[in-house]
C-alpha positions in Angstrom: -129.5 202.1 -115.0 -133.1 200.9 -114.8 -135.1 202.6 -112.0 -136.9 200.7 -109.4 -140.5 201.2 -108.3 -140.5 203.2 -104.9 -142.5 200.5 -103.2 -141.8 197.2 -104.9 -144.6 194.7 -105.3 -144.3 191.2 -103.8 -143.5 189.9 -107.3 -140.8 192.4 -107.8 -139.3 191.7 -104.3 -139.2 188.0 -105.2 -137.5 188.8 -108.5 -134.8 191.0 -106.8 -134.0 188.4 -104.2 -133.8 185.7 -106.8 -131.5 187.9 -108.9 -129.2 188.7 -106.1 -128.9 185.0 -105.1 -128.2 183.9 -108.6 -125.6 186.6 -109.2 -123.7 185.8 -106.0 -123.9 182.1 -106.7 -122.5 182.7 -110.2 -119.9 185.3 -109.3 -118.8 183.8 -106.0 -118.6 187.3 -104.4 -119.4 190.9 -105.4 -119.7 194.4 -104.2 -122.9 196.4 -104.2 -121.8 198.4 -107.2 -121.0 195.3 -109.2 -124.5 193.8 -108.4 -126.2 197.1 -109.4 -124.3 197.1 -112.7 -125.1 193.4 -113.4 -128.7 193.4 -112.2 -129.8 197.0 -113.2 -131.3 197.8 -109.9 -130.5 201.0 -107.9 -127.9 201.1 -105.1 -130.4 201.7 -102.4 -132.4 198.7 -103.6 -129.5 196.3 -103.6 -128.3 197.7 -100.2 -131.7 197.2 -98.6 -132.0 193.5 -99.8 -128.3 192.7 -99.0 -128.8 194.0 -95.5 -131.9 191.9 -94.9 -130.1 188.8 -96.3 -127.0 189.5 -94.2 -129.1 189.7 -91.1 -130.7 186.4 -91.9 -127.3 184.8 -92.3 -127.9 184.1 -96.1 -125.1 186.5 -97.2 -121.8 187.0 -95.6 -119.1 189.7 -95.9 -116.1 188.0 -97.6 -113.7 190.9 -97.5 -112.9 194.5 -98.5 -111.6 195.8 -101.8 -108.3 197.8 -102.0 -108.9 201.5 -101.4 -108.8 203.7 -104.4 -108.9 206.9 -102.2 -112.3 206.5 -100.7 -114.1 204.0 -98.5 -113.2 200.4 -99.3 -116.0 198.5 -100.9 -117.4 195.5 -99.1 -117.5 192.2 -101.0 -120.5 189.9 -100.2 -120.8 186.1 -100.8 -123.6 183.8 -100.6 -123.7 181.3 -97.7 -124.1 178.0 -99.7 -125.3 176.1 -96.7 -128.0 178.6 -95.7 -130.6 176.3 -97.4 -130.3 172.7 -98.5 -132.1 170.7 -101.2 -133.1 167.1 -101.4 -133.1 165.2 -104.7 -134.7 161.7 -104.9 -135.1 159.4 -107.8 -137.5 156.5 -107.7 -136.7 153.5 -109.8 -137.8 149.8 -110.3 -134.9 148.4 -108.2 -133.7 151.2 -106.0 -134.3 154.6 -104.5 -131.4 157.1 -104.6 -131.2 160.5 -103.0 -128.8 163.3 -102.3 -128.8 166.3 -99.9 -126.9 169.2 -101.4 -126.1 172.9 -100.8 -126.7 175.8 -103.0 -123.5 175.3 -104.9 -124.2 171.6 -105.6 -121.9 170.2 -103.0 -123.4 166.9 -101.8 -123.9 166.8 -98.0 -125.3 163.2 -97.9 -126.0 160.4 -100.3 -128.4 157.5 -99.7 -129.5 154.4 -101.4 -132.6 152.3 -100.4 -134.6 149.5 -101.9 -137.2 150.6 -104.4 -140.3 152.1 -102.7 -142.5 152.5 -105.8 -144.7 149.5 -105.0 -145.2 150.9 -101.4 -147.7 153.5 -100.3 -146.6 157.1 -100.8 -146.4 157.5 -97.0 -143.0 155.6 -97.2 -141.7 158.4 -99.4 -143.1 161.1 -97.2 -141.5 159.4 -94.2 -138.1 159.3 -95.9 -138.2 163.1 -96.6 -139.6 163.8 -93.1 -136.8 161.9 -91.4 -134.1 163.5 -93.5 -135.6 167.0 -92.7 -135.4 166.2 -89.0 -131.7 165.5 -89.4 -131.1 168.4 -91.8 -133.7 171.0 -90.9 -132.2 173.3 -93.5 -133.7 171.3 -96.3 -136.0 173.8 -98.1 -136.7 172.0 -101.4 -137.4 168.6 -102.7 -137.0 167.4 -106.3 -138.4 164.0 -107.1 -137.8 162.0 -110.3 -140.2 159.3 -111.4 -140.3 156.7 -114.3 -143.5 158.1 -115.7 -145.2 161.0 -117.4 -145.8 164.0 -115.2 -148.0 167.1 -115.6 -147.7 170.0 -113.0 -146.7 167.5 -110.3 -149.3 164.9 -111.1 -148.0 161.5 -112.3 -150.6 160.4 -115.0 -148.8 157.5 -116.6 -146.5 155.2 -114.6 -147.1 151.6 -115.8 -146.7 148.9 -113.1 -147.0 151.2 -110.1 -150.6 151.6 -109.2 -150.0 153.4 -106.0 -148.4 156.3 -107.9 -150.8 156.3 -110.9 -152.7 159.6 -111.1 -151.1 160.8 -107.9 -150.4 164.5 -107.5 -147.1 163.9 -105.8 -146.1 167.6 -105.6 -149.3 168.5 -103.7 -149.0 165.4 -101.5 -145.5 166.4 -100.3 -146.3 170.0 -100.0 -149.5 169.6 -98.1 -147.9 167.1 -95.6 -144.5 168.6 -95.1 -144.8 172.2 -96.3 -141.6 171.9 -98.3 -141.6 173.4 -101.9 -141.5 170.4 -104.2 -141.0 169.7 -107.9 -141.8 166.3 -109.6 -140.1 165.5 -112.9 -140.0 162.7 -115.4 -136.7 160.7 -115.1 -135.5 161.3 -118.6 -136.4 165.1 -118.6 -134.3 165.4 -115.4 -131.4 163.5 -117.1 -131.5 165.8 -120.1 -131.3 168.8 -117.7 -128.4 167.2 -115.9 -126.5 166.4 -119.1 -126.9 169.9 -120.5 -125.9 171.4 -117.1 -122.7 169.3 -116.9 -121.7 169.8 -120.6 -122.6 173.5 -120.3 -124.6 173.2 -123.6 -125.9 176.4 -125.1 -129.5 177.4 -125.7 -129.3 176.5 -129.4 -128.6 172.8 -128.7 -131.2 170.1 -129.3 -130.9 166.5 -128.2 -132.6 163.4 -127.2 -131.5 161.2 -124.2 -132.7 157.6 -124.6 -133.2 154.9 -121.9 -134.0 151.4 -122.9 -134.0 149.6 -119.5 -135.8 148.6 -116.4 -139.1 150.5 -116.8 -139.3 150.2 -120.5 -137.9 152.7 -123.1 -138.3 156.4 -122.6 -136.6 159.5 -123.7 -136.1 163.1 -122.7 -136.0 165.7 -125.4 -134.6 169.2 -125.5 -135.1 171.8 -128.4 -133.0 174.9 -128.4 -132.1 174.2 -124.8 -135.7 173.8 -123.6 -137.4 170.6 -122.4 -140.1 169.5 -124.8 -143.2 168.3 -122.9 -145.9 168.4 -125.6 -149.6 169.2 -125.5 -150.5 166.6 -122.9 -147.0 166.3 -121.3 -146.6 162.9 -123.2 -143.4 163.8 -125.1 -140.7 161.2 -124.9 -142.9 158.2 -124.5 -141.0 156.6 -127.4 -142.1 153.0 -126.5 -145.4 153.6 -128.5 -143.7 154.6 -131.8 -144.7 152.0 -134.5 -141.7 150.5 -136.3 -142.7 147.3 -138.0 -146.0 145.9 -139.4 -147.4 144.9 -136.0 -144.8 146.1 -133.4 -143.9 149.3 -131.7 -140.6 150.2 -130.3 -140.9 148.4 -127.0 -142.2 145.3 -128.7 -139.4 145.4 -131.2 -136.8 145.6 -128.4 -138.4 142.9 -126.2 -139.8 140.5 -128.7 -138.5 136.9 -129.4 -136.3 137.1 -132.6 -134.5 133.8 -132.3 -130.9 133.4 -131.1 -128.8 136.0 -129.3 -127.2 137.2 -132.6 -130.5 137.6 -134.2 -131.8 139.4 -131.1 -128.8 141.8 -131.2 -129.4 142.5 -134.9 -133.1 143.4 -134.3 -132.1 145.6 -131.3 -129.7 147.5 -133.5 -132.3 147.9 -136.2 -135.0 149.0 -133.8 -132.8 151.7 -132.3 -131.5 152.8 -135.7 -135.0 153.3 -136.9 -135.8 155.4 -133.9 -132.6 157.5 -134.5 -133.8 157.9 -138.1 -137.2 159.0 -137.1 -136.0 161.5 -134.5 -133.4 162.8 -137.0 -136.1 163.3 -139.6 -138.4 165.2 -137.3 -136.1 167.1 -134.9 -132.7 166.9 -136.6 -131.0 167.1 -133.1 -127.3 167.8 -132.4 -127.0 164.8 -130.1 -128.7 161.5 -129.2 -127.4 160.3 -125.8 -127.6 156.6 -124.7 -127.0 155.2 -121.2 -123.3 154.0 -121.0 -124.3 150.7 -119.1 -126.8 149.8 -121.9 -124.8 150.1 -125.0 -121.1 149.1 -125.7 -119.1 151.3 -128.0 -119.1 148.6 -130.7 -123.0 148.5 -130.6 -123.0 152.3 -130.9 -121.0 152.1 -134.0 -123.4 149.6 -135.5 -126.4 151.8 -134.7 -124.6 154.7 -136.5 -124.0 152.6 -139.6 -127.5 151.2 -139.6 -129.1 154.6 -139.1 -127.2 155.8 -142.2 -129.2 153.3 -144.3 -132.4 155.1 -143.4 -131.4 158.8 -143.5 -128.4 160.5 -145.2 -125.4 160.2 -142.9 -124.7 164.0 -143.0 -128.0 164.7 -141.2 -127.4 162.2 -138.3 -126.7 163.6 -134.9 -123.7 162.7 -132.8 -124.2 159.5 -130.9 -122.8 159.4 -127.4 -123.1 157.7 -124.1 -123.3 159.1 -120.6 -123.8 158.1 -116.9 -127.5 158.2 -116.5 -127.5 158.1 -112.7 -125.2 161.0 -112.5 -127.1 163.1 -115.0 -130.3 162.3 -113.4 -129.3 163.4 -109.9 -127.6 166.6 -111.2 -130.7 167.4 -113.1 -132.9 167.0 -110.1 -130.4 169.1 -108.1 -130.6 171.8 -110.8 -134.5 171.8 -110.5 -134.4 171.9 -106.7 -131.8 174.8 -106.8 -134.3 176.7 -108.8 -136.8 176.4 -106.0 -134.2 177.4 -103.4 -133.2 180.6 -105.1 -136.8 181.6 -105.7 -137.9 181.5 -102.0 -138.6 184.5 -99.8 -136.1 185.9 -97.3 -136.8 184.2 -93.9 
């Protein structure tokens, strides 16, 4: 068993606390000995931090093991409602949010008209009001239809009040709540992989065609790809025809509805072929309310005219709203388990 430093640094303390929280959430309940074996910390170290967490109400005693001749071992469980998180996604037509506990159970759901064209103070007020009602909210995860770098939104066409706004700093400075801001499609990728329990070696792209223009989230070997300037996934700019990029190919005037559908299928198929040639992913995911199964089959057939069929990824559809919120909750949970003991 690995030995601990006699006087752990603040960083080590944080890591021990995070490890105990994560282990208890994954296991459901555990004894000190089981935590020592799993986490490779000494018995006195685990005992010390469990005592602090129990005194704070973060950990509870869930029962005693059967006696094997000596003292019965105590089993500990994490209190899932000790801290709560809030996940918010901002879209063109609506604002959705959930308040959830540490095992992902939704405490409250809300739906409001879009606030993207309003001042950021409207968003701050929403969080502040929910915090008053649920004072245990200790993390906020916000999804936006734009490119984000370290909490700053540097590309969000059509929403000038959020352009070049460091939303993470804004929320944390005004409300003192740990906050993470993520691109909408990156969050959807995280949610999809979480729900499907996809392994670390899986690569995929999740494509959204709709309300704010096309965009994608990309994961390679289970990790979100952000790129040098955090511009990864802005597929609207990919050139496809002589004088049109992807968004222009999707939205241009191509004659009648049948011709329009053919152009849409071809434009998406070209994108599938491009991504296949560059990344060779396992999956490309589409939003289920944007593509009917028949259209998905047409895209698969058309894509095979650009690249050999055996190299194409599996094409599938999923519930974007559900994936998006679960992804944001996963990010917010990461903030919750990393916080100091109160």
